[in-house]
N, C-alpha and C positions, 0 to 999 in steps of 0.2 A: 741628569743628561745621560742618555744611553751611550754605551761604549761598544766597540767592536773588538773581535779577537785581534785584528791587525793593530789597533791602537794599543792594546795591552802588550802585544809582542814588541811593538816599537818602543814603548816606555821601558820594558824590561831590557831590551837591547841597549838602549841609551844608558841605563843604570850600570851596565857592565862595560860601557865604553865602546861597544861594537857599532858598526855602521848601520844606520837606519834609512839610508838613501833608497828611495823607490822600492821599498819592500813590497812584495806581492806574494801570494800563496803559490807561486809557481814551483817552489822548492829547488830553484837553481843555485841559490847562494848558500854558503855554509851556515850563515846566520838563520835563514829560514829553515833549513834542514834541522838544525839544533832546536829551534822553537817547535817544529812539528814533533820531534821526539819528546821534548820535555813538557809540552803543554798539557796533554791529558792527565798525567799524574800530578802536575802542579795544580790544576783545577780541582781534581778530585780530592787531593789531600787538603787543599784550602777549604773546600766545602766541609770536610769532616773535622777540621781543626777547631772550629768555633760553632756553637749552635746558632747560626745566622738566622735572623727572623725572616728574611726574604726567601729562605729555602725550607722553611717549616711547612709541614703538611699534616693533615689529619686523615685517619682512615678507620673504618670499622671492619675488622677482619672476621671472617667466618672460619670455624675450625676445620682442620683437615679430617678426613674420615677416620684415620687411625690415630689413636692416642699415643703419646710417647711410651716407650717400653716400661719406664718407671719414673717416679718422682713428681710427675705432673699429670693432671687430668686431660689437658688439651694441648694441641700444637697448632700454630697458625702460620701460614706462609707470609713472609715479609713482602711488602709491595715491591715490585720490580725496580722502582726508582729509589729505593731506600738505601741511604748511606749509613744511617745510625738511628736507632730508636732512642727517643728522648724521654718520653713518659708513657706510662700505661695507666689508664683510668683505674682507680682503686689499688694502685701499686703498693700502698701501705698495708692493705688488707690481704693481698694475694701476691706471693713471690712470683717472679718471672725471670727468664733469662733468654738470651739469644743464642741459638745453637744450630749450626748447619743450615743457615738460611731460614730458620723458623724461630718463632717466639714460643716458648714453653710456659704454660701458666695453669693455675687452677681456676682462674677467672674465666667464666664463660656462660653461655656458649658463644656470645659475641665478645670481641676484644676491641676496645677503643684505644687508639694510640696516636701520639704525635711523633713525627720523625723528620729527619733531614732528608730532603729529596734531592735528586740529581738535577741541577739546573745547568743546561748546556748553552742556552741562548744568552750571550753577553748583554743584550739589551735589557734583560731582566735582573742583572747584577746590581746589588746595592753599591753605591759609590765607594764605600769603605772596603767592600769585598773586592772591587776592581783594583783598588790600590794594593790590597793584601795579596791577591793572586799575582799581580805584577811583581811584587817583591819576592814572592815564592818562586816564580818563574826565573827571575833574575838570579837567585841563588843557585838554581840548577844550570843556568847558562854561564855563570862566572867561570867555572873550571874549563869547559871546552873552548870558550871564546876569549878568555882573558888570562894572562899569566900572572895577574896581581892577586895574591892571597889577601892582601890588605883590602882590596875592593870587595871581595867576597865577604870578609868579616864585617865591613861597613854595611853591606846590604843585610846581612844577618842581624846586625844590631838594629837597623831600621825596621826589620820584620818583627823583632821582639817588641819594639815600641808600638808598632801598628797593631800587634796582637792585643796589647793592653788597652789601647784606645778603642779598637773595634769591639772588644769584649764589654767594655764599659758602656759605650754608646748602644750596643745591642741590648744590654740590660735595662737601659732607660725606656725602651719601647714596650714595656709590659709592667703590670703591677707585680708586686712581690707575691710569691706563692705562699699559700697558707701552710703553716707548720701543723701537721696532724700528730697529736700525741698518741702514742701507742701504749698498750698495757705494759710492754716491756720497759719503755722509758719511764713511765709513771712508777712502776715497781722499783726501778733502779734508784730513783731520786726520793722515794718515800722512806 
């Protein structure tokens, strides 16, 4: 069932014991003002915290005209909606690293990646992500809207539990990745 930003905000406010009456995006109440401040970073950090399947994307990157100054043969610009690179095709054969908004690698000339993209439309959120970001937002709202440190600690505990649940469920939605034996590992164990 799709959710809205307002529903997430209302749930987060309820978690901290704040008023959720007639909340609207008008920014007139202190509760709404605090949600407007905390929402962007809560959403972005929640997306980056777990490799959510609903936020995964694939891309084929073309190299930039100039190679890095040293260490790698190619550099590729990250997609504009990329929060975190998850995998690079043939990553066991070619080292890579993210540096300054680019991926550096000897793998080329095209680079195949999977990454976590920025999902801004709450209607596209996985239900577990909606709950996770609600708890993340509630932890950020607890200090300015509640004088109870006990409430904030309770929300943090719920967030830790939700992290474990969401990570496990997210892992169920794909097959296990094959383990590729490298010459280094084989030499170490022989």
